[in-house]
C-alpha positions in Angstrom: 76.1 22.0 47.1 74.8 18.5 47.1 73.1 18.4 43.1 70.1 17.4 42.4 69.2 14.5 40.9 65.3 14.3 40.5 62.7 16.7 39.9 58.7 16.5 40.0 59.1 16.4 36.5 61.2 14.1 36.1 59.4 11.6 38.4 56.4 12.6 36.3 58.1 11.3 32.8 59.1 8.2 34.7 55.7 7.3 36.2 54.4 8.3 32.2 56.0 5.0 30.9 53.8 2.7 32.3 51.4 3.8 29.8 53.4 2.4 26.7 54.7 -0.3 28.5 51.1 -1.6 29.2 50.5 -1.2 25.7 53.5 -3.3 24.6 51.9 -5.9 27.1 48.4 -5.6 25.8 49.4 -6.0 21.7 52.6 -8.1 22.3 53.0 -9.0 18.7 52.4 -5.8 17.5 55.6 -3.6 17.0 54.6 -0.4 17.0 53.5 -0.4 20.9 57.7 -1.3 21.2 58.9 1.6 19.2 56.4 4.0 20.7 57.6 2.6 24.3 61.4 3.8 23.3 60.5 7.2 21.4 58.3 7.7 24.9 61.4 6.8 27.0 63.8 8.8 24.9 61.2 11.6 25.7 61.3 11.1 28.9 65.3 10.8 29.8 65.3 13.9 28.0 62.6 15.8 30.3 64.3 14.9 33.3 67.9 15.4 32.2 66.6 18.8 30.8 64.6 19.4 33.8 67.4 18.5 36.3 69.8 20.6 34.4 67.5 23.9 34.8 66.5 22.8 38.8 70.4 22.6 39.8 71.1 25.6 37.9 68.5 27.8 39.8 69.8 26.2 43.1 73.7 27.0 42.6 72.1 30.5 41.4 70.9 31.1 44.8 73.5 29.9 46.5 76.1 32.2 44.3 73.4 35.2 45.5 73.6 34.4 48.8 77.1 33.9 48.8 77.7 37.3 47.2 75.0 38.9 50.0 77.2 38.0 52.6 80.4 39.0 51.9 78.8 42.4 50.8 77.8 42.7 54.4 81.2 40.7 55.5 82.5 44.0 53.3 80.3 46.9 54.8 80.9 45.7 58.5 84.9 45.9 57.5 84.1 49.4 56.4 82.5 50.6 59.2 85.1 49.3 61.4 88.0 51.0 59.2 85.8 53.9 59.4 85.6 54.1 63.0 89.5 53.8 63.8 90.2 56.3 61.0 87.7 58.9 62.5 89.3 58.2 66.0 92.4 58.7 64.5 91.9 61.6 62.5 90.1 63.5 65.6 93.4 63.2 67.3 95.7 64.6 65.4 93.0 67.4 64.7 93.2 68.0 68.6 97.0 67.2 68.5 96.8 64.4 71.0 100.1 62.6 69.6 99.9 60.3 72.1 96.7 58.9 71.6 96.8 58.9 67.9 99.8 57.2 68.2 97.5 54.5 70.7 95.0 54.4 67.9 97.9 53.2 65.5 99.1 50.9 68.0 95.6 49.3 68.3 95.0 49.1 64.7 98.2 47.5 64.4 97.4 44.8 66.9 94.0 44.1 65.2 95.6 43.6 61.6 98.1 41.2 63.0 96.1 39.2 65.1 93.7 38.8 61.7 97.3 38.0 59.5 97.7 35.2 62.0 94.0 33.8 62.2 94.7 33.7 57.9 97.5 31.4 58.7 95.6 29.2 60.7 96.0 26.4 58.5 92.2 26.1 57.0 90.5 28.1 55.0 87.2 27.4 55.8 87.7 28.1 59.8 89.8 31.5 58.7 86.9 32.6 56.7 84.7 31.3 59.8 86.4 33.3 62.4 87.2 36.3 60.4 83.6 36.5 58.8 82.3 36.2 62.4 80.8 39.7 63.1 78.6 39.1 59.5 76.9 35.9 61.6 76.1 37.0 64.7 75.3 40.0 66.1 74.9 38.5 69.8 78.0 37.0 70.6 81.4 38.6 69.8 84.7 36.7 69.0 88.0 37.3 70.7 90.6 35.1 68.8 94.2 34.9 69.8 96.6 32.6 67.9 100.2 31.7 69.1 102.8 32.8 67.4 103.9 30.7 64.6 100.8 28.6 64.8 99.9 26.2 62.4 96.8 23.6 62.2 99.8 20.6 61.0 99.5 16.8 59.2 97.0 16.2 56.2 94.1 18.0 55.2 91.3 15.8 55.8 92.5 15.9 59.5 93.1 19.6 59.7 89.2 19.9 58.4 88.0 17.7 60.9 90.2 19.9 63.5 88.4 23.1 62.1 84.8 21.5 61.6 85.2 20.7 65.5 86.1 24.2 66.3 83.4 25.7 64.1 80.8 23.1 66.2 82.1 24.6 69.6 81.9 28.1 68.3 78.3 27.3 67.3 77.1 25.4 70.5 78.1 28.7 72.4 76.5 30.9 69.8 72.9 29.5 69.6 72.8 29.8 73.6 73.9 32.8 74.5 70.9 35.1 75.7 70.0 37.9 73.9 69.5 41.5 75.3 72.1 40.5 77.8 72.9 43.8 80.6 76.9 42.7 79.5 78.1 42.0 76.1 78.6 38.4 75.4 82.1 37.3 74.7 83.6 34.5 73.5 87.9 34.0 73.6 89.3 31.8 71.7 93.3 31.0 71.8 94.8 28.9 69.5 98.0 27.4 71.0 100.0 23.9 71.3 100.9 21.7 73.9 102.8 18.6 74.5 99.9 16.7 73.4 99.1 18.5 70.2 96.9 21.6 69.5 95.5 23.6 72.5 92.1 25.6 72.6 91.5 27.8 75.4 88.2 29.2 75.8 86.7 31.6 77.6 83.4 33.2 77.9 81.7 36.5 79.5 77.8 37.2 79.3 75.2 34.8 79.8 74.4 31.6 78.6 71.0 29.3 78.6 71.8 25.1 79.2 75.1 24.8 80.2 74.8 21.1 80.2 73.1 21.2 77.1 76.0 23.3 75.9 78.9 20.3 76.7 76.9 17.4 75.2 77.2 19.9 71.7 80.6 20.3 72.4 81.3 16.4 72.4 79.3 15.9 69.4 81.0 18.5 67.6 84.4 17.1 69.2 83.2 13.7 68.2 86.5 11.8 68.8 89.0 14.0 67.5 89.7 16.1 70.6 88.4 16.2 74.2 87.1 18.8 76.6 90.2 18.6 79.3 89.2 20.9 81.7 85.8 23.2 82.4 85.6 25.4 85.3 82.5 28.1 86.1 83.4 31.4 87.6 87.2 30.2 87.1 90.5 32.5 86.8 90.9 34.4 83.8 92.8 32.9 80.9 95.8 34.0 79.9 96.6 37.7 78.2 92.9 38.5 79.4 92.3 42.7 79.6 89.7 42.5 82.5 88.1 44.8 80.4 85.0 42.5 80.1 85.7 41.2 84.1 86.5 37.2 84.9 85.1 35.2 82.3 81.7 32.8 83.5 83.4 29.9 82.5 86.7 28.7 81.1 87.6 25.5 79.0 90.6 23.8 77.6 89.8 21.5 74.1 93.0 19.8 73.5 93.0 18.2 69.8 95.7 15.2 70.3 98.5 15.6 67.8 98.1 12.3 65.8 101.3 12.4 63.1 102.8 10.0 65.1 100.0 7.8 64.7 100.6 7.7 60.6 
């Protein structure tokens, strides 16, 4: 949060200095206008400092409250997901369908492993964004896959740039998905590494609007740190796709070249 430096009250306090300054100009030989101006300036500085401090405190409290509401929603969503899985597991156990129960346990274990890999991406901001995405959007579902032992590398500033670019790519899709579509809008992200550097493979199933605008937003989000290597409309399946959602409407490959050798 950027601290606020001026408020209407501080501007009014600064403007009020015109009056004692004018008095000092009218009576240049008198001593009292100068003393009045000094006292007035001190009072204006106190008003400015106090009003800015209070305004920044109010802004900080509002932001803290918003963050608390967000995390409460995220925790509520997480609790809802776990309760669904546990209810399904409990139902299979009661019916003594051990095979189905084991499938449910395997599904839970796989989801935990995926979330663990996301948490080790090498960028706290990107990991939090991906893990809490369901709280941010009710029109787009993310399916995130991370290759074994994958993590963003290099200086923190470079990793943050890649993270911001990925978040920008996802948000560009998020803001263009069609509401009320017959099929669920799903964006799959696969993080891996190629000979050039970090490779992000994307596949979308659902309905989007303004595809050309989407690609322009991607180029803006990449901001020179990455490049769109391939984009295919109705082009095949990305690796590991289950096929439950059908073939993706489009697939794309984004590469973030390895810059460690240039350092």
